[in-house]
N, C-alpha and C positions, 0 to 999 in steps of 0.2 A: 393366190389368196394366202397360202401358207407362208410364202416369202414375206408378204406384207405384215402378217401377224408376228412373224419372227423378228422383223425389223422394228416393229413397234415395241415389242418386249425388250429388245436390245437397247433401244433408245431410252425406254423407261428405266432399265437397269442402270444405264450410264448416268441418267439424271439423279436417280436415287443414290448411286455411289458418289456422285459429285456433291450432293447435298450432305451426305454423311461425312465425307472428307472435310468439307468446309466447317461442318459443325464440330467435328472432333479436333481438327487441326488449327482452326482460325478463331472460332467463336470463344469468348472468354468464359470458360467454365472449368471447374476442377472437382474431382472427388476428394481432394486432400484439403478438407476444411476441418477446423477444430474449434470447439467452444472454449472460451476463456472467461475468467472473472478475476476480480481483485481479491487476493487472499490476504487477510490481515492477520499477521502474527501477533498474538497477545502475550506480551512480556511484562511482568510486574515492575514497578518502580522501586519497590521495597522488598526485602527478603523476610522470610518467615514461613511457618508451617501453615498449610492450607486447612482452615477449620470449617470452611463452607464452600460447597460446589453445587449451586442450585440448578445446574444445566445438565443435559444429557446429550449423547451423540446425535447429530443431525437435527437438533432442536432449532426452531426459528426464534431469534431474539431481536428485540428492538433496540435502537440506539439508547444507551443509558441503563439498560438492564444489567443487573449484577451477574457477573460470570463466575467470580470466585472471591472468597473472603479470606484474607491472610490474618493470622493471629494478631490482634491489635494490642495485646497486653504491654509489650515493651514500648510501643509507641505512645500509649497512654501515659506511662511513667515518664517518658521523655518530654511530653507536653507539660506535665506537672513540674518537672525540674526546670524547664524553660520559663514557666510562669513564675516560679520562685526567684529565678535569676533576674527576671524583669523587675519584680517588686523590689529586690535588693538594689539593683542599679538605679531604679527610680528614686528610692529613698536617699541613696548616696548623692545623686544629682541634685536633689532638693537641698541637701545639707551643704553641698559645695556652692550652690547658687546663693544661699542665704549668707554663707561666710564671705563670698565675694561682694555681696551687696553691703554687708556691715563694714567691710574694709573700705569700700568706696565712699561710704557716708562719713567715715572718720576723718579728722583733720590731718593734713599732711605732716604735721609735727608729731602725730601719734603713730601713723602708719606711713612707711615710705612708698614711693612710686613703684619701686621694685616689688614690695609686698602686695600692692594692689594688682599688679600685672601677673604675679605668680598665682594669686587667688583666682583671677579671671581665667588663666590657662588651665588651672586645675578643674574649674567648672566646665570648661570646654571639653577636656578629656573625659570627665564624668558623663557629659552629654553623648559623646561618641560611644562610650561603653554601654550606655543605656540603649542607643540605637542598635548596637550590635546584638544586645540581648533580645530586643524586639524582633530583629531579623531571625535570630535563632529560634524564637518562639514560632514565628511564621513557618519556618522550615519544619519544625516538629509537628505543627498542625497539618502541614501539607503531607508529610509522611504518614500521619495517622489517617488522613483522608484517602491516600493512595493504597491503604490496605484493602479498600473496596475496589476491585478491578471491574470496570464497567465496559460494556460493549461500545465501541466507537461508531458502529454503523448498524443498520438493519441487515441482518443476514442469518446464516446458518452455521452453527457450531459443527465442525467437521473433524473426523478422525480423532475423537477425544480419547487421549491416553493419560490424562491427569486424574488423580483420585484424591479424595479427602484424606489428609494425613501426609501427603507429599510435601516436600520442602521446596518452596519457591525461591529462586535466586534472582537478584536484580539483573534485568536485561536478557534473561534466558526465557525463550518462548515456552509457554506451558499449554497453549491451545491455539486453534486457528478458527477464524470466522470468514466465511465466504460472503462477500458483499452482495446482497440480493439485487441491488440496483446497478450492477456494474458488468453484466454479462455482455460479451461481444463475441464475434467470430473472426478467426484468422483463416483466410483462404490462401493457400500456397499455390500461386499461379505460375505456370511456365513463362519464362522471359519472352518467348515468342508470342504470347497472348497479351502481354502488358500494354502494347500500343492501343488495344481495344478497351482498356480499363481506365476510367476517368473518375476522379473524385466527384461524388454526387450521384453516380450511376445507381439505379435500382438494382437490388440483389435479392435472389431467392435462395433460401437455404433449406435443403431437404435432409432431415435427420435420418440416421439409420433406422430409427423407430417408425419412420414414415411421416412424422409430423413436418409441417411446412411453416417456415418462418419468413417474414418479410423484413428487408432492411435496405441499407444503401452504403456505398463505399465511403468510408470516413477518411482513410488515408492509405498511402502506399509506402512501404518501407524503402528507405534510401540506402540501405547497405546490408549485405550478407557476408558471411565468413568466406574468405578466399582460401580454399584448401590447398591450392597449388602455389601459394605464396607465403609460406611460414618464414618468420625471421630467423636468420642464422645468429651465431654468437657475436658476429660483428655488426648486427643489426642490418644486414643486407639481405635481399631477397634470395632465397634458396629454391630456385625453380627446377623442377624435375624435367630433364631433357626429353623424356619419353612422351609420346603423343598418341592418343587413341584415334583411329580413323572415324569412329562414331562418337560424336560429341553430344553429350546429353545436355538438354536445356536446364539451366538452373531454375529453382523455384523461389519466387520472391513473395514474402508475406504481404497480403492486402488486408487491412483491417476493415471489417464490416460492422457497422452499428445496427443493432437489432431494433427495428421500429415497432414491430408488433409480435407478441407471443400469444398464440391462441389459448383460450381458457383451458386449464387442465394439463397443459404441457409442462413437464418438469425438466428444467435445464440443469445440467451438471457439467462443471468445468472438466474438460478433457475428453468429452464425447466428440464423435466425428460426424461430419455431414458433407454433402455435396453442395457446391456454390455455383450459381449461374448468374452472370452479370448481364443485365439488359442495357445495351448501348442507348444513348440518348437519341 
């Protein structure tokens, strides 16, 4: 009786060990998952002192909300100057057209053909100058409009280190917005488990906080950095001749689209989770 009990326990232990081995070695799962999101760097199109900053750190903003106001004084003056230039060019254009029309109406004995052509060319040049002044006015109005920096997406202002009174420079990022509708998960799976991962597979993501998310495999990365194959100065492969007997499996990023986030769960880009793929 004791022998049978021992044998049963031994068989059960083997089955449990086999199950655990298959689960840990073959089934597609990883503890190396990371939440990601689109981070929008907000850089102004115009330079100037920041005179308004109606947002605070970690605030939720909607698309089109004002993030910062750059001093518009210089740009208002530029618009007025451009408007004056347009008025002057328009008056000159009208004068040149009237002159060309008068010359065209006169008899050929009074005005030569060359005089008519010169008047017409002058009117055309005045028209081009007028169009250029209109374009400059449009650019000045656009610069004035761009003194109001608006949020391009619904999201969260993060790591705000810009303050009222700072000077904004064209193309230099002043704050960042995390797109609230762009969260996804990167699961870094060992290459030995990739054959079991297919696009469309259901995925379960357990956060370190204990929250559970549902999703599916959206795509699999088709390339990772080869650390053993850096380029030499002659653009040839410089392969290290040494070889370790234990070869570690590379980890390949698998992008997981989040299908459902439970109510009350706060997602933050950079947090970690475990990812389990359910084969079809």
